[in-house]
All heavy atoms as TSV, in Angstrom:
chain	resi	resn	atom	element	x	y	z
A	1	MET	N	N	77.292	141.400	95.027
A	1	MET	CA	C	77.454	141.064	96.426
A	1	MET	C	C	76.141	140.628	97.074
A	1	MET	O	O	75.171	141.274	96.932
A	1	MET	CB	C	78.046	142.280	97.169
A	1	MET	CG	C	78.238	142.038	98.688
A	1	MET	SD	S	78.991	143.534	99.373
A	1	MET	CE	C	80.201	142.686	100.317
A	2	PRO	N	N	76.170	139.460	97.683
A	2	PRO	CA	C	74.876	138.999	98.259
A	2	PRO	C	C	74.375	139.997	99.403
A	2	PRO	O	O	75.144	140.711	99.991
A	2	PRO	CB	C	75.300	137.622	98.908
A	2	PRO	CG	C	76.440	137.213	98.125
A	2	PRO	CD	C	77.211	138.459	97.775
A	3	LYS	N	N	73.080	139.945	99.430
A	3	LYS	CA	C	72.406	140.862	100.400
A	3	LYS	C	C	71.765	140.149	101.578
A	3	LYS	O	O	71.223	139.062	101.401
A	3	LYS	CB	C	71.266	141.589	99.639
A	3	LYS	CG	C	70.547	142.658	100.463
A	3	LYS	CD	C	69.438	143.321	99.550
A	3	LYS	CE	C	68.846	144.477	100.360
A	3	LYS	NZ	N	67.847	145.191	99.533
A	4	ILE	N	N	72.002	140.645	102.807
A	4	ILE	CA	C	71.477	139.937	104.012
A	4	ILE	C	C	70.195	140.674	104.355
A	4	ILE	O	O	70.166	141.928	104.578
A	4	ILE	CB	C	72.466	140.017	105.153
A	4	ILE	CG1	C	73.754	139.191	104.702
A	4	ILE	CG2	C	71.913	139.466	106.394
A	4	ILE	CD1	C	74.890	139.375	105.692
A	5	VAL	N	N	69.084	139.890	104.532
A	5	VAL	CA	C	67.848	140.461	104.910
A	5	VAL	C	C	67.164	139.602	106.066
A	5	VAL	O	O	67.679	138.493	106.325
A	5	VAL	CB	C	66.799	140.523	103.731
A	5	VAL	CG1	C	67.393	141.465	102.649
A	5	VAL	CG2	C	66.512	139.162	103.245
A	6	GLU	N	N	66.206	140.124	106.645
A	6	GLU	CA	C	65.410	139.344	107.660
A	6	GLU	C	C	63.980	139.075	107.094
A	6	GLU	O	O	63.478	139.863	106.449
A	6	GLU	CB	C	65.289	140.151	109.005
A	6	GLU	CG	C	66.580	140.300	109.708
A	6	GLU	CD	C	66.390	140.916	111.073
A	6	GLU	OE1	O	65.220	141.238	111.483
A	6	GLU	OE2	O	67.454	141.210	111.773
A	7	THR	N	N	63.471	137.856	107.497
A	7	THR	CA	C	62.155	137.523	107.042
A	7	THR	C	C	61.120	138.293	107.715
A	7	THR	O	O	61.300	138.788	108.870
A	7	THR	CB	C	61.956	135.999	107.256
A	7	THR	OG1	O	62.055	135.727	108.619
A	7	THR	CG2	C	62.908	135.180	106.407
A	8	ARG	N	N	59.933	138.296	107.201
A	8	ARG	CA	C	58.726	138.766	107.810
A	8	ARG	C	C	57.882	137.544	108.121
A	8	ARG	O	O	58.117	136.466	107.665
A	8	ARG	CB	C	57.936	139.564	106.839
A	8	ARG	CG	C	58.602	140.830	106.378
A	8	ARG	CD	C	57.726	141.611	105.408
A	8	ARG	NE	N	58.472	142.728	104.765
A	8	ARG	CZ	C	58.000	143.418	103.776
A	8	ARG	NH1	N	56.865	143.131	103.178
A	8	ARG	NH2	N	58.659	144.406	103.358
A	9	VAL	N	N	56.886	137.686	109.003
A	9	VAL	CA	C	56.044	136.584	109.475
A	9	VAL	C	C	55.423	135.893	108.264
A	9	VAL	O	O	54.792	136.545	107.393
A	9	VAL	CB	C	54.932	137.085	110.436
A	9	VAL	CG1	C	54.008	135.919	110.822
A	9	VAL	CG2	C	55.550	137.629	111.743
A	10	GLY	N	N	55.559	134.607	108.140
A	10	GLY	CA	C	54.933	133.800	107.136
A	10	GLY	C	C	55.702	133.798	105.792
A	10	GLY	O	O	55.211	133.222	104.863
A	11	ASP	N	N	56.844	134.383	105.715
A	11	ASP	CA	C	57.612	134.388	104.506
A	11	ASP	C	C	57.936	133.011	104.096
A	11	ASP	O	O	58.235	132.123	104.954
A	11	ASP	CB	C	58.933	135.181	104.626
A	11	ASP	CG	C	58.756	136.652	104.252
A	11	ASP	OD1	O	57.747	137.015	103.688
A	11	ASP	OD2	O	59.667	137.391	104.564
A	12	THR	N	N	57.971	132.750	102.819
A	12	THR	CA	C	58.517	131.563	102.149
A	12	THR	C	C	59.670	131.932	101.270
A	12	THR	O	O	59.879	133.106	101.028
A	12	THR	CB	C	57.385	130.821	101.369
A	12	THR	OG1	O	57.021	131.647	100.269
A	12	THR	CG2	C	56.187	130.447	102.149
A	13	VAL	N	N	60.380	130.939	100.801
A	13	VAL	CA	C	61.505	131.304	99.876
A	13	VAL	C	C	60.916	132.005	98.606
A	13	VAL	O	O	61.446	133.003	98.193
A	13	VAL	CB	C	62.212	129.951	99.525
A	13	VAL	CG1	C	63.259	130.348	98.426
A	13	VAL	CG2	C	62.910	129.359	100.698
A	14	GLY	N	N	59.841	131.469	98.044
A	14	GLY	CA	C	59.295	132.108	96.847
A	14	GLY	C	C	58.841	133.506	97.051
A	14	GLY	O	O	59.092	134.382	96.230
A	15	ARG	N	N	58.265	133.769	98.254
A	15	ARG	CA	C	57.782	135.122	98.576
A	15	ARG	C	C	58.913	136.106	98.810
A	15	ARG	O	O	58.891	137.232	98.360
A	15	ARG	CB	C	56.989	135.020	99.871
A	15	ARG	CG	C	56.036	136.233	100.024
A	15	ARG	CD	C	55.182	136.091	101.319
A	15	ARG	NE	N	54.058	135.266	101.043
A	15	ARG	CZ	C	53.197	134.839	101.967
A	15	ARG	NH1	N	53.415	135.177	103.155
A	15	ARG	NH2	N	52.212	134.100	101.678
A	16	LEU	N	N	60.015	135.656	99.404
A	16	LEU	CA	C	61.204	136.445	99.597
A	16	LEU	C	C	61.788	136.776	98.267
A	16	LEU	O	O	62.114	138.022	97.990
A	16	LEU	CB	C	62.256	135.711	100.372
A	16	LEU	CG	C	62.167	135.740	101.899
A	16	LEU	CD1	C	63.098	134.717	102.519
A	16	LEU	CD2	C	62.516	137.115	102.383
A	17	LEU	N	N	62.060	135.808	97.375
A	17	LEU	CA	C	62.584	136.101	96.056
A	17	LEU	C	C	61.702	136.942	95.266
A	17	LEU	O	O	62.230	137.917	94.577
A	17	LEU	CB	C	62.857	134.692	95.378
A	17	LEU	CG	C	63.872	133.784	96.006
A	17	LEU	CD1	C	63.896	132.459	95.260
A	17	LEU	CD2	C	65.276	134.450	96.081
A	18	TYR	N	N	60.415	136.822	95.295
A	18	TYR	CA	C	59.565	137.653	94.529
A	18	TYR	C	C	59.556	139.099	95.049
A	18	TYR	O	O	59.544	140.054	94.320
A	18	TYR	CB	C	58.083	137.086	94.489
A	18	TYR	CG	C	57.269	137.827	93.490
A	18	TYR	CD1	C	57.374	137.390	92.101
A	18	TYR	CD2	C	56.456	138.830	93.760
A	18	TYR	CE1	C	56.630	138.036	91.136
A	18	TYR	CE2	C	55.691	139.509	92.791
A	18	TYR	CZ	C	55.769	139.012	91.492
A	18	TYR	OH	O	55.099	139.682	90.504
A	19	ARG	N	N	59.628	139.270	96.364
A	19	ARG	CA	C	59.660	140.634	96.907
A	19	ARG	C	C	60.930	141.405	96.529
A	19	ARG	O	O	60.888	142.572	96.166
A	19	ARG	CB	C	59.624	140.513	98.443
A	19	ARG	CG	C	59.660	141.877	99.186
A	19	ARG	CD	C	59.668	141.914	100.690
A	19	ARG	NE	N	58.612	140.983	101.150
A	19	ARG	CZ	C	58.872	140.053	102.123
A	19	ARG	NH1	N	60.106	139.967	102.632
A	19	ARG	NH2	N	57.964	139.250	102.511
A	20	TYR	N	N	62.045	140.723	96.524
A	20	TYR	CA	C	63.326	141.451	96.268
A	20	TYR	C	C	63.733	141.358	94.704
A	20	TYR	O	O	64.418	142.260	94.247
A	20	TYR	CB	C	64.483	140.774	97.002
A	20	TYR	CG	C	64.334	141.235	98.498
A	20	TYR	CD1	C	63.733	140.375	99.433
A	20	TYR	CD2	C	64.736	142.528	98.915
A	20	TYR	CE1	C	63.540	140.733	100.751
A	20	TYR	CE2	C	64.540	142.918	100.216
A	20	TYR	CZ	C	64.000	142.002	101.193
A	20	TYR	OH	O	63.779	142.363	102.447
A	21	PHE	N	N	63.255	140.363	93.967
A	21	PHE	CA	C	63.694	140.297	92.506
A	21	PHE	C	C	62.549	140.415	91.584
A	21	PHE	O	O	62.755	140.490	90.401
A	21	PHE	CB	C	64.457	138.966	92.372
A	21	PHE	CG	C	65.685	138.772	93.143
A	21	PHE	CD1	C	65.700	137.998	94.262
A	21	PHE	CD2	C	66.788	139.574	92.872
A	21	PHE	CE1	C	66.850	137.845	95.046
A	21	PHE	CE2	C	67.914	139.428	93.629
A	21	PHE	CZ	C	67.970	138.554	94.690
A	22	GLY	N	N	61.350	140.294	92.029
A	22	GLY	CA	C	60.194	140.334	91.066
A	22	GLY	C	C	59.922	138.981	90.318
A	22	GLY	O	O	59.115	138.957	89.472
A	23	THR	N	N	60.630	137.982	90.832
A	23	THR	CA	C	60.513	136.659	90.173
A	23	THR	C	C	60.957	135.638	91.249
A	23	THR	O	O	61.676	135.937	92.135
A	23	THR	CB	C	61.307	136.500	88.877
A	23	THR	OG1	O	61.003	135.186	88.301
A	23	THR	CG2	C	62.819	136.690	89.115
A	24	ASP	N	N	60.508	134.361	91.036
A	24	ASP	CA	C	61.027	133.322	91.937
A	24	ASP	C	C	61.291	132.038	91.098
A	24	ASP	O	O	60.887	130.973	91.402
A	24	ASP	CB	C	59.975	132.998	93.006
A	24	ASP	CG	C	58.633	132.512	92.531
A	24	ASP	OD1	O	58.423	132.612	91.297
A	24	ASP	OD2	O	57.875	132.005	93.302
A	25	ASP	N	N	62.037	132.256	89.978
A	25	ASP	CA	C	62.340	131.141	89.052
A	25	ASP	C	C	63.281	130.153	89.695
A	25	ASP	O	O	63.832	130.394	90.736
A	25	ASP	CB	C	62.886	131.658	87.690
A	25	ASP	CG	C	64.203	132.415	87.847
A	25	ASP	OD1	O	64.934	132.263	88.863
A	25	ASP	OD2	O	64.475	133.128	86.869
A	26	ASP	N	N	63.363	129.007	89.080
A	26	ASP	CA	C	64.107	127.870	89.614
A	26	ASP	C	C	65.624	128.227	89.755
A	26	ASP	O	O	66.240	127.740	90.796
A	26	ASP	CB	C	63.941	126.626	88.766
A	26	ASP	CG	C	62.492	126.163	88.790
A	26	ASP	OD1	O	61.826	126.389	89.789
A	26	ASP	OD2	O	62.156	125.361	87.857
A	27	ALA	N	N	66.239	128.862	88.835
A	27	ALA	CA	C	67.657	129.153	88.869
A	27	ALA	C	C	67.952	130.096	90.088
A	27	ALA	O	O	68.905	129.899	90.853
A	27	ALA	CB	C	68.123	129.859	87.593
A	28	LEU	N	N	67.059	131.036	90.372
A	28	LEU	CA	C	67.260	131.978	91.426
A	28	LEU	C	C	67.035	131.217	92.778
A	28	LEU	O	O	67.746	131.421	93.689
A	28	LEU	CB	C	66.246	133.167	91.327
A	28	LEU	CG	C	66.447	134.332	92.221
A	28	LEU	CD1	C	67.792	134.937	92.083
A	28	LEU	CD2	C	65.399	135.331	91.963
A	29	GLU	N	N	66.099	130.323	92.870
A	29	GLU	CA	C	65.892	129.546	94.034
A	29	GLU	C	C	67.054	128.629	94.295
A	29	GLU	O	O	67.433	128.428	95.431
A	29	GLU	CB	C	64.547	128.730	93.873
A	29	GLU	CG	C	64.184	128.084	95.134
A	29	GLU	CD	C	62.797	127.533	95.186
A	29	GLU	OE1	O	61.927	127.956	94.374
A	29	GLU	OE2	O	62.640	126.536	95.897
A	30	ALA	N	N	67.662	128.081	93.259
A	30	ALA	CA	C	68.776	127.201	93.471
A	30	ALA	C	C	70.023	128.047	94.098
A	30	ALA	O	O	70.695	127.476	94.910
A	30	ALA	CB	C	69.228	126.537	92.109
A	31	MET	N	N	70.184	129.229	93.569
A	31	MET	CA	C	71.275	130.119	94.119
A	31	MET	C	C	70.940	130.431	95.588
A	31	MET	O	O	71.794	130.467	96.414
A	31	MET	CB	C	71.343	131.362	93.339
A	31	MET	CG	C	71.938	131.120	91.944
A	31	MET	SD	S	72.413	132.683	91.058
A	31	MET	CE	C	70.805	133.473	90.855
A	32	PHE	N	N	69.674	130.621	95.884
A	32	PHE	CA	C	69.155	130.920	97.278
A	32	PHE	C	C	69.554	129.778	98.201
A	32	PHE	O	O	70.136	129.937	99.329
A	32	PHE	CB	C	67.722	131.229	97.361
A	32	PHE	CG	C	67.227	131.456	98.706
A	32	PHE	CD1	C	67.220	132.668	99.306
A	32	PHE	CD2	C	66.717	130.385	99.488
A	32	PHE	CE1	C	66.752	132.897	100.574
A	32	PHE	CE2	C	66.269	130.586	100.787
A	32	PHE	CZ	C	66.262	131.868	101.321
A	33	TRP	N	N	69.257	128.549	97.808
A	33	TRP	CA	C	69.499	127.383	98.682
A	33	TRP	C	C	70.986	127.146	98.801
A	33	TRP	O	O	71.476	126.610	99.870
A	33	TRP	CB	C	68.782	126.200	98.098
A	33	TRP	CG	C	67.343	126.219	98.311
A	33	TRP	CD1	C	66.296	126.193	97.385
A	33	TRP	CD2	C	66.612	126.255	99.556
A	33	TRP	NE1	N	65.128	126.332	97.969
A	33	TRP	CE2	C	65.240	126.284	99.296
A	33	TRP	CE3	C	67.038	126.265	100.869
A	33	TRP	CZ2	C	64.294	126.352	100.316
A	33	TRP	CZ3	C	66.085	126.306	101.887
A	33	TRP	CH2	C	64.704	126.353	101.620
A	34	ALA	N	N	71.822	127.424	97.787
A	34	ALA	CA	C	73.228	127.309	97.839
A	34	ALA	C	C	73.776	128.193	98.964
A	34	ALA	O	O	74.768	127.851	99.653
A	34	ALA	CB	C	73.944	127.581	96.557
A	35	LEU	N	N	73.192	129.377	99.111
A	35	LEU	CA	C	73.716	130.366	100.048
A	35	LEU	C	C	73.076	130.113	101.482
A	35	LEU	O	O	73.627	130.580	102.442
A	35	LEU	CB	C	73.322	131.785	99.678
A	35	LEU	CG	C	74.027	132.308	98.509
A	35	LEU	CD1	C	73.420	133.639	98.035
A	35	LEU	CD2	C	75.520	132.461	98.750
A	36	ASN	N	N	71.964	129.374	101.562
A	36	ASN	CA	C	71.226	129.198	102.822
A	36	ASN	C	C	70.886	127.701	103.083
A	36	ASN	O	O	69.659	127.350	103.167
A	36	ASN	CB	C	70.014	130.069	102.823
A	36	ASN	CG	C	70.204	131.479	102.656
A	36	ASN	OD1	O	70.607	132.190	103.629
A	36	ASN	ND2	N	69.997	132.066	101.514
A	37	PRO	N	N	71.847	126.768	103.075
A	37	PRO	CA	C	71.529	125.348	103.151
A	37	PRO	C	C	70.812	124.944	104.400
A	37	PRO	O	O	69.977	124.052	104.411
A	37	PRO	CB	C	72.870	124.703	102.993
A	37	PRO	CG	C	73.845	125.729	103.465
A	37	PRO	CD	C	73.352	127.032	103.056
A	38	LYS	N	N	71.020	125.684	105.518
A	38	LYS	CA	C	70.440	125.244	106.801
A	38	LYS	C	C	68.953	125.654	106.896
A	38	LYS	O	O	68.292	125.113	107.718
A	38	LYS	CB	C	71.187	125.897	107.979
A	38	LYS	CG	C	72.549	125.350	108.137
A	38	LYS	CD	C	73.320	125.852	109.344
A	38	LYS	CE	C	74.663	125.266	109.399
A	38	LYS	NZ	N	75.400	125.735	110.570
A	39	LEU	N	N	68.472	126.485	106.018
A	39	LEU	CA	C	67.051	126.907	106.034
A	39	LEU	C	C	66.198	125.693	105.623
A	39	LEU	O	O	65.016	125.741	105.875
A	39	LEU	CB	C	66.825	128.069	105.098
A	39	LEU	CG	C	67.309	129.395	105.600
A	39	LEU	CD1	C	66.996	130.525	104.638
A	39	LEU	CD2	C	66.665	129.789	106.949
A	40	ALA	N	N	66.729	124.745	104.906
A	40	ALA	CA	C	65.977	123.585	104.439
A	40	ALA	C	C	65.497	122.774	105.683
A	40	ALA	O	O	64.572	121.991	105.633
A	40	ALA	CB	C	66.768	122.724	103.493
A	41	LEU	N	N	66.136	122.953	106.830
A	41	LEU	CA	C	65.760	122.216	108.063
A	41	LEU	C	C	64.655	122.810	108.760
A	41	LEU	O	O	64.071	122.202	109.684
A	41	LEU	CB	C	66.999	122.095	108.951
A	41	LEU	CG	C	68.244	121.476	108.398
A	41	LEU	CD1	C	69.362	121.591	109.348
A	41	LEU	CD2	C	67.974	119.973	107.953
A	42	ARG	N	N	64.249	124.017	108.438
A	42	ARG	CA	C	63.133	124.709	109.035
A	42	ARG	C	C	61.820	124.405	108.280
A	42	ARG	O	O	61.756	123.893	107.293
A	42	ARG	CB	C	63.483	126.217	109.041
A	42	ARG	CG	C	64.687	126.579	109.743
A	42	ARG	CD	C	64.930	128.070	109.727
A	42	ARG	NE	N	64.027	128.806	110.568
A	42	ARG	CZ	C	64.315	129.288	111.776
A	42	ARG	NH1	N	65.494	129.010	112.318
A	42	ARG	NH2	N	63.460	129.899	112.541
A	43	GLU	N	N	60.772	124.902	108.977
A	43	GLU	CA	C	59.415	124.826	108.281
A	43	GLU	C	C	59.400	125.688	107.020
A	43	GLU	O	O	60.168	126.637	106.913
A	43	GLU	CB	C	58.373	125.333	109.328
A	43	GLU	CG	C	58.213	124.564	110.534
A	43	GLU	CD	C	57.519	123.180	110.220
A	43	GLU	OE1	O	56.695	123.057	109.353
A	43	GLU	OE2	O	57.985	122.211	110.885
A	44	PRO	N	N	58.484	125.379	106.056
A	44	PRO	CA	C	58.486	126.187	104.833
A	44	PRO	C	C	58.060	127.642	105.043
A	44	PRO	O	O	58.536	128.509	104.257
A	44	PRO	CB	C	57.454	125.514	104.009
A	44	PRO	CG	C	56.888	124.348	104.769
A	44	PRO	CD	C	57.544	124.295	106.078
A	45	LYS	N	N	57.355	127.956	106.004
A	45	LYS	CA	C	56.964	129.406	106.386
A	45	LYS	C	C	57.890	129.769	107.543
A	45	LYS	O	O	57.796	129.172	108.609
A	45	LYS	CB	C	55.541	129.545	106.638
A	45	LYS	CG	C	54.651	129.405	105.470
A	45	LYS	CD	C	53.251	129.697	105.822
A	45	LYS	CE	C	52.355	129.563	104.577
A	45	LYS	NZ	N	50.940	129.991	104.843
A	46	TYR	N	N	58.607	130.914	107.372
A	46	TYR	CA	C	59.496	131.358	108.410
A	46	TYR	C	C	58.848	132.365	109.303
A	46	TYR	O	O	58.036	133.222	108.843
A	46	TYR	CB	C	60.744	131.978	107.736
A	46	TYR	CG	C	61.438	131.040	106.746
A	46	TYR	CD1	C	61.604	131.345	105.473
A	46	TYR	CD2	C	61.836	129.831	107.208
A	46	TYR	CE1	C	62.198	130.515	104.575
A	46	TYR	CE2	C	62.421	128.864	106.318
A	46	TYR	CZ	C	62.659	129.306	105.016
A	46	TYR	OH	O	63.243	128.403	104.189
A	47	PRO	N	N	59.281	132.418	110.558
A	47	PRO	CA	C	58.880	133.536	111.425
A	47	PRO	C	C	59.589	134.808	111.127
A	47	PRO	O	O	60.523	134.743	110.351
A	47	PRO	CB	C	59.216	133.015	112.879
A	47	PRO	CG	C	60.378	132.014	112.567
A	47	PRO	CD	C	60.171	131.443	111.245
A	48	ALA	N	N	59.141	135.837	111.766
A	48	ALA	CA	C	59.913	137.118	111.509
A	48	ALA	C	C	61.238	137.080	112.147
A	48	ALA	O	O	61.493	136.417	113.200
A	48	ALA	CB	C	59.136	138.321	112.126
A	49	GLY	N	N	62.250	137.706	111.494
A	49	GLY	CA	C	63.571	137.883	112.026
A	49	GLY	C	C	64.556	136.754	111.655
A	49	GLY	O	O	65.696	136.860	112.163
A	50	VAL	N	N	64.282	135.842	110.823
A	50	VAL	CA	C	65.156	134.847	110.350
A	50	VAL	C	C	66.097	135.555	109.322
A	50	VAL	O	O	65.657	136.161	108.360
A	50	VAL	CB	C	64.485	133.645	109.737
A	50	VAL	CG1	C	65.588	132.697	109.153
A	50	VAL	CG2	C	63.618	133.008	110.704
A	51	VAL	N	N	67.425	135.499	109.608
A	51	VAL	CA	C	68.419	136.129	108.749
A	51	VAL	C	C	68.728	135.225	107.571
A	51	VAL	O	O	69.089	134.059	107.728
A	51	VAL	CB	C	69.661	136.502	109.493
A	51	VAL	CG1	C	70.716	137.102	108.562
A	51	VAL	CG2	C	69.386	137.492	110.656
A	52	VAL	N	N	68.518	135.730	106.333
A	52	VAL	CA	C	68.819	134.995	105.153
A	52	VAL	C	C	69.738	135.758	104.191
A	52	VAL	O	O	69.802	137.037	104.321
A	52	VAL	CB	C	67.535	134.550	104.370
A	52	VAL	CG1	C	66.675	133.725	105.194
A	52	VAL	CG2	C	66.787	135.753	103.885
A	53	VAL	N	N	70.449	135.117	103.388
A	53	VAL	CA	C	71.367	135.684	102.413
A	53	VAL	C	C	70.717	135.594	101.067
A	53	VAL	O	O	70.342	134.501	100.617
A	53	VAL	CB	C	72.761	135.080	102.432
A	53	VAL	CG1	C	73.650	135.770	101.446
A	53	VAL	CG2	C	73.357	135.138	103.806
A	54	LEU	N	N	70.514	136.712	100.364
A	54	LEU	CA	C	69.914	136.702	99.024
A	54	LEU	C	C	71.005	136.711	98.007
A	54	LEU	O	O	72.053	137.395	98.174
A	54	LEU	CB	C	69.035	137.940	98.804
A	54	LEU	CG	C	67.785	137.972	99.680
A	54	LEU	CD1	C	67.056	139.241	99.403
A	54	LEU	CD2	C	66.826	136.732	99.444
A	55	PRO	N	N	70.919	135.939	96.963
A	55	PRO	CA	C	71.984	135.972	95.894
A	55	PRO	C	C	72.005	137.274	95.212
A	55	PRO	O	O	71.101	138.110	95.273
A	55	PRO	CB	C	71.539	134.814	95.003
A	55	PRO	CG	C	70.034	134.638	95.151
A	55	PRO	CD	C	69.813	135.096	96.575
A	56	ASP	N	N	73.042	137.451	94.383
A	56	ASP	CA	C	73.115	138.671	93.529
A	56	ASP	C	C	72.029	138.544	92.553
A	56	ASP	O	O	71.570	137.530	92.080
A	56	ASP	CB	C	74.439	138.698	92.801
A	56	ASP	CG	C	75.585	138.954	93.741
A	56	ASP	OD1	O	75.375	139.669	94.751
A	56	ASP	OD2	O	76.762	138.513	93.446
A	57	LYS	N	N	71.543	139.750	92.065
A	57	LYS	CA	C	70.484	139.795	91.137
A	57	LYS	C	C	71.061	139.263	89.735
A	57	LYS	O	O	72.059	139.703	89.345
A	57	LYS	CB	C	70.031	141.223	90.942
A	57	LYS	CG	C	68.751	141.354	90.041
A	57	LYS	CD	C	68.163	142.774	90.114
A	57	LYS	CE	C	66.891	142.740	89.215
A	57	LYS	NZ	N	66.226	144.058	89.375
A	58	PRO	N	N	70.336	138.262	89.203
A	58	PRO	CA	C	70.823	137.718	87.946
A	58	PRO	C	C	70.821	138.723	86.802
A	58	PRO	O	O	69.930	139.612	86.748
A	58	PRO	CB	C	69.863	136.571	87.666
A	58	PRO	CG	C	68.668	136.779	88.531
A	58	PRO	CD	C	69.098	137.689	89.685
A	59	LYS	N	N	71.758	138.645	85.924
A	59	LYS	CA	C	71.799	139.516	84.738
A	59	LYS	C	C	70.764	139.041	83.707
A	59	LYS	O	O	70.587	137.945	83.544
A	59	LYS	CB	C	73.185	139.504	84.149
A	59	LYS	CG	C	74.255	140.007	85.096
A	59	LYS	CD	C	75.652	139.951	84.406
A	59	LYS	CE	C	76.668	140.458	85.384
A	59	LYS	NZ	N	78.023	140.368	84.806
A	60	PRO	N	N	70.061	140.035	83.162
A	60	PRO	CA	C	69.003	139.625	82.228
A	60	PRO	C	C	69.685	139.108	80.990
A	60	PRO	O	O	70.831	139.449	80.549
A	60	PRO	CB	C	68.367	141.006	81.902
A	60	PRO	CG	C	69.303	142.029	82.265
A	60	PRO	CD	C	70.142	141.464	83.404
A	61	ASN	N	N	68.996	138.161	80.381
A	61	ASN	CA	C	69.418	137.539	79.157
A	61	ASN	C	C	69.308	138.559	77.991
A	61	ASN	O	O	68.212	139.005	77.719
A	61	ASN	CB	C	68.577	136.332	78.806
A	61	ASN	CG	C	69.103	135.553	77.625
A	61	ASN	OD1	O	70.101	135.904	77.061
A	61	ASN	ND2	N	68.497	134.461	77.345
A	62	THR	N	N	70.428	138.913	77.420
A	62	THR	CA	C	70.470	139.950	76.353
A	62	THR	C	C	70.573	139.374	74.957
A	62	THR	O	O	70.899	140.084	74.046
A	62	THR	CB	C	71.571	141.030	76.610
A	62	THR	OG1	O	72.830	140.248	76.596
A	62	THR	CG2	C	71.384	141.718	77.897
A	63	GLU	N	N	70.291	138.075	74.879
A	63	GLU	CA	C	70.352	137.403	73.545
A	63	GLU	C	C	69.292	137.994	72.615
A	63	GLU	O	O	68.158	138.142	72.989
A	63	GLU	CB	C	70.147	135.918	73.759
A	63	GLU	CG	C	70.312	135.100	72.503
A	63	GLU	CD	C	70.153	133.694	72.787
A	63	GLU	OE1	O	70.950	133.112	73.586
A	63	GLU	OE2	O	69.253	133.053	72.118
A	64	ARG	N	N	69.751	138.325	71.450
A	64	ARG	CA	C	68.826	138.910	70.451
A	64	ARG	C	C	68.268	137.894	69.625
A	64	ARG	O	O	68.914	137.017	69.056
A	64	ARG	CB	C	69.517	139.908	69.593
A	64	ARG	CG	C	68.633	140.641	68.667
A	64	ARG	CD	C	69.415	141.817	68.000
A	64	ARG	NE	N	68.532	142.440	67.012
A	64	ARG	CZ	C	68.596	142.201	65.691
A	64	ARG	NH1	N	69.440	141.391	65.211
A	64	ARG	NH2	N	67.734	142.854	64.935
A	65	VAL	N	N	66.901	137.859	69.461
A	65	VAL	CA	C	66.180	136.918	68.633
A	65	VAL	C	C	66.141	137.554	67.219
A	65	VAL	O	O	65.675	138.667	67.100
A	65	VAL	CB	C	64.815	136.669	69.171
A	65	VAL	CG1	C	64.016	135.679	68.222
A	65	VAL	CG2	C	64.892	136.081	70.566
A	66	VAL	N	N	66.528	136.769	66.207
A	66	VAL	CA	C	66.545	137.241	64.891
A	66	VAL	C	C	65.313	136.546	64.178
A	66	VAL	O	O	65.148	135.361	64.272
A	66	VAL	CB	C	67.839	136.784	64.141
A	66	VAL	CG1	C	67.788	137.257	62.641
A	66	VAL	CG2	C	68.978	137.380	64.840
A	67	THR	N	N	64.590	137.397	63.444
A	67	THR	CA	C	63.398	136.912	62.725
A	67	THR	C	C	63.645	137.052	61.252
A	67	THR	O	O	64.589	137.774	60.869
A	67	THR	CB	C	62.112	137.689	63.181
A	67	THR	OG1	O	62.272	139.007	62.738
A	67	THR	CG2	C	61.871	137.611	64.648
A	68	VAL	N	N	62.787	136.555	60.435
A	68	VAL	CA	C	62.941	136.624	58.992
A	68	VAL	C	C	62.776	138.054	58.524
A	68	VAL	O	O	63.182	138.421	57.399
A	68	VAL	CB	C	61.946	135.759	58.238
A	68	VAL	CG1	C	62.268	134.313	58.538
A	68	VAL	CG2	C	60.541	136.022	58.626
A	69	TRP	N	N	62.209	138.924	59.328
A	69	TRP	CA	C	61.984	140.354	58.947
A	69	TRP	C	C	63.232	141.228	59.288
A	69	TRP	O	O	63.166	142.411	58.990
A	69	TRP	CB	C	60.703	140.870	59.572
A	69	TRP	CG	C	59.542	140.126	59.066
A	69	TRP	CD1	C	58.847	140.357	57.916
A	69	TRP	CD2	C	58.880	139.002	59.700
A	69	TRP	NE1	N	57.820	139.535	57.782
A	69	TRP	CE2	C	57.868	138.626	58.869
A	69	TRP	CE3	C	59.101	138.333	60.868
A	69	TRP	CZ2	C	56.966	137.531	59.159
A	69	TRP	CZ3	C	58.286	137.273	61.189
A	69	TRP	CH2	C	57.205	136.817	60.306
A	70	ASP	N	N	64.131	140.735	59.988
A	70	ASP	CA	C	65.329	141.552	60.338
A	70	ASP	C	C	66.286	141.752	59.230
A	70	ASP	O	O	66.488	140.962	58.365
A	70	ASP	CB	C	66.077	140.886	61.521
A	70	ASP	CG	C	65.284	141.073	62.820
A	70	ASP	OD1	O	64.408	141.992	62.953
A	70	ASP	OD2	O	65.635	140.380	63.816
């Protein structure tokens, strides 16, 4: 379920994603923009109190890498 949060002074999309997810990769940013399309009309740094919707935390890739020693 997406999470609703408010920005702090000077927040950017990357800073928000890193604060809540520990990463700001491209896939996560694409999900963020899909949920918050009107934020693209604002300045890149947000004032305090802008309400944004954060996407669900992505599931980690659990693919197992097989090596010749396995």
